[in-house]
N, C-alpha and C positions, 0 to 999 in steps of 0.2 A: 677790558670791559667784555669784550667779542665772548672771550675764552672765559670768564665769569659766566655770559647767558648761552653759551654753548655749553657746559658742566650742568646749570642749573637743574635740579628734576623741580619741576610745578607740580608735580604731586606733591609737594613737604612743604608747599605754603600754606595749606591749613593744618597742620601740626604745628609751623610755627604760630599760628593767629591763635589757635586756640590757647597754646603755653602765654601764651602774653597776655590772652585775657581771662585768664580763670588764676597765672600767677603760680604754679603746682605742674610739674608730669602726672598725677596722681590723679588731680581734675580735672585736667586734661584728656587723659586714657578714656575715663569716661564717659568724656561728652564726645569725646570721635568712636568708644568704641571697641578700641584696642585696648593692647597692654599698656606698661611702663616702660618696659625692657624696650619693646621696639618704639615707643614716642622716643624715647632717649637719643635712641640709635639716628632716629630720624633726625633730629634736632641737631645732633654734632653732624651731620653729613649736611645740612644746608648752610651748619658754620665751614666746616672743610672748604666745599663749593663755594661761596662768597671769599673765603679768608676774612670773613669777622668773627667777634668772639659775639653774641647778642644777646645770651643771658648771664648776670651773675650769678653764682651758686651763693643762697641766703639761706640761716637755719630753718626758715618758714615755710621757705619756697624760692621761684625766680623772679627776678628783679628784669627789668629791660636795660641793658647797657645803654649809651648814648647811639651806639653803631643802628641798634634793633631798635626804638623809639623811631630813628628815623624812617627805618625801614616800614615801617608800620605800616602806616598811609598808604603807603602803595601796595602795599599785599592784601590791605583790605583791598582795591581796584581792583588786585589783579582776582579776587574771590569772587567778588561782583559781576566781575565779567565772565570771567569761567558759568557764574551759576545762571548766568544771561545766557550767552552759549548754549547750554545743556537745553533750559526752557526751551527757546524757540526753535533747537534740536527737537524736544520729546514732542512740543505742539504740532510738529509738521508731521507727524503718525497720522496715518487715516484706517487705522487697525480699532478695532475698540477693545479689542483683550489685551488685558496689562492688569499693575497696580492704582488702585486709587488711594490715596493718605488723606484720612479727614481728621482734623480738630474739630472740639467744641468740649464744653465745660465737660464737668466731672456728672451734675446734674441731667441735664441736656444728650450724655451719652450715657449715662443709665439708664433714665428710663423713658427719652420720646424714639431716641437713635436703634435702638435693637431691633427692632419689628421692623423698622423702614430700610436697615441693610439686609434684612430677611429676603425680605418684597424684591428689592433690590440686586440679589444672590439669585433668587428663583429668575426674574424676569432678564439678568444678567451674566449668568453662569460663566462668561470668559473672563470677568473684570474680575479680580481679587481688593478686599477691603482690611485694609489698616486704619486702624480707631486709633486715635493717641485724645484722652480722655482727661483734660489739664484745665485749670482758673489761668492760666499762664495765657500770654498771648504768642503764639507762634509767628516765627518769618517765614510767609509764605515763598518771599523773593529769593530764599534760601533753599525750597523745597522740605522743609520742615512738612508743611502740608502742602496736598496740590488744594484743597478746598477746607473753609474754616465756616464754622454756625457760630456765630458772635452776638454777643448783644448790646451790638456799638456797633458803627458803619467805623471801617477800617481808611484811615487816611494816608495809608504808603501809597505813592506815586506806581501805577503801573498793575494795581490793583484791581480788578473790576467787580461790584457789589449791585447786589442788589435785595432789598428789604423785605421780608416778604411778610408779615402782619408783626402785631406783638399779641405778647403773652401778658393775660389778666392776671392779677398778683391778689388773693386772698386773705383773710384772718381763718385757721383752722385750730382745730383743737378737736382730741379724739371722744368719742362717748363716755367713752372709763373716765376722763378728765373730767369731763363736764358734771356727769354722773355721781361723781365723789368728790366736786367744790364749789358745782351751780353754775347757772347758764347765765353770760354776760348779756345784756339786754340794749348796752350802749358803749361809745368809747369808753366811756370812764370810768365803767366797771371792769375794764381792762386791767386796771391798777390796784384792785384786792387780788390780782390771780400773779401766778406762776408766770411769767413771760419768757419768753427763749428767743434770746439771741445771738450777735455776734461775738469775738472775743474782740480780735484787735481792728476788724473791721467794723467801719465806722457806719456804711452804706444804711443801716435801720436807722442807727440814731439821727444822721442828716435829712433821712426821711421825716421821722418825727415830730424832728424840730420845725423842718417845713411847714409841715400841720399845727404847728404852734403848741405842740407839747413841750413842757421842758426835761424833756428825755435825757436822760444819765445814762450809765453805762450799768452803776448798781442795782437799775430798775429789772435788769435781764435778773430772775431768778437762777438759769442756766446762760452758757455763752463757746459757743463754739464758731470756730473757723468754716470747718468743713459742711460745703451745700450738703455731702449727701447724707454726713450725718444728724446734720440741723434735722432734718425733715426724718427721719429714722425716732428723733427724739420727741420730736409733735405725734409720731405714729404711735408711738409707745406708753403716751398718756404726761411723760414732763410736764407739759403746760401749753398752752399758746405762742402760735408763732405764725410767722409771714410766710407765703408759698406759693408756685402756683399752680391754678384752677385746674388747668390741665393733669396735672400728676395729682393731686390730694384730693380731685373731684371723682375718682375714679375710685376709690379708696373707701367701700361701705361704711367702716368704724371712723372714718371722720368728715368732721363738719364743718359749714364752712360761717361764721358767725358774723351776721349783715350787721354792723354797728355802722352802715352812715359815712363808714373812712373812705374818703379820697386817695386809695392806693395808685401809686404812680404803674404806667404798662413797662413790656419789659421790648425794647423793638426786638425781633429776629432779622439777622442779616446774612445772606452766604456770601462770601469772597473765596477768589479765585484769583492766581497770577493771569494778569491779560495775555499772555506768549500761550499760555494753557488752556483759557477757554474754552477754544472750540474744539480743541483734540475731541475726538468722538469719545472716549471712556468716559473723559470727565464732562463733557455736554453733559454725558446721558446719564449719569451720576448724579448732577447738578439740577438737572431737571425731575430725576427721582426722589431725589431731597426735597426738594420745593413741595411737590404734588405730596409727598408723604408728610409733612411738616403742619401743610395747610389748616386738618383739622384739629390740631390744637390751636389756632393764630384768630385775630380777631379779625373784620373785614379791613379792606385797605391795602392788599397786595397793590407790590408795583409791578409794571413790566419788568422783564428782563434788560 
C-alpha cells in the first residue's frame, strides 16, 4: 500500500471523478476543459498506479468496475478535502487584487449585473470579474463561483448567506399589444388574451393555481423556459406575461397592468463560501453587489 500511495498522482483524482460521474471520456473532458486523449491517458495512468481496472469499456461509454465503485466515495472525500484546503489558503490573502467569479440567473446576469460590474471595475480596477449566467445551482464549495446571486437561500453547510430584499413581480404587456388587443381591466380579462407562460417549468402554473385559477399549460398561447427569451417575447408584443418590475418598468414601451393580483415576490440572496467570505476582494465585491442591487429591491434588507 505504501508503494501505491507514493506513486499515486493526486492531481488525477478529478479526472477519475469526472469520468465516474459523466460515464464518458468526452463528457468528462468537456466538464474539465481538457481533451479526450489527455483524459484517457490520465485514467490509464491512475489505473496503472493503483494496479486496478477502474472502468469497463461499453459501446456507449464507461461503467465503473467494482474496484472503481469502491474507490468513488474516497475519491470524493479527497476532492472535498483538496477544495477545502484551496478555499482556506485563498481566504488568507490580504491582497484585494485578483479574480472574483460571480454566478447569477440568466435574467439577473443580463439585466441587473452589467452596470453593477461596471461600477465595481471603476471602484476596484485591480479586481477582475468572471460572470457565469446560469439558471443551474453552481456549487460554491467547489469553487464553481466565489459569490452567487440567488433567488433562494443556500442550505449548504459552510456557506455564508445574506438576504438583500425582494424583487416585485408584475403583469406586463407592450403598448403595441394593448393597442391591438385591448386593455384588460381585471384579472379575469386575462383569459381573453394571449398569455405567455413557461414550457416545462411549472412555476407560473403553480402560482396561478395558488391564487385559485384552474390554470393549465394550454392557457398559454406561447410557452418558453428561457428567462431572457421570455422577457423578449413580452417586449415584442407577443402577449401578456409576468416579469420583474425592476426590469420591465425601465422600458417606456411596457405597461404594468394593475389587475389586483397578489403576485409573489422573489427573494434575493448573496452566498459565498465561509472560508472565502472575508477575503478582501470577495468582501469588497460582496458589498458592492449588495449596494448595487439595493435600488431594485423592496425594503427589509437584512444585515450582513
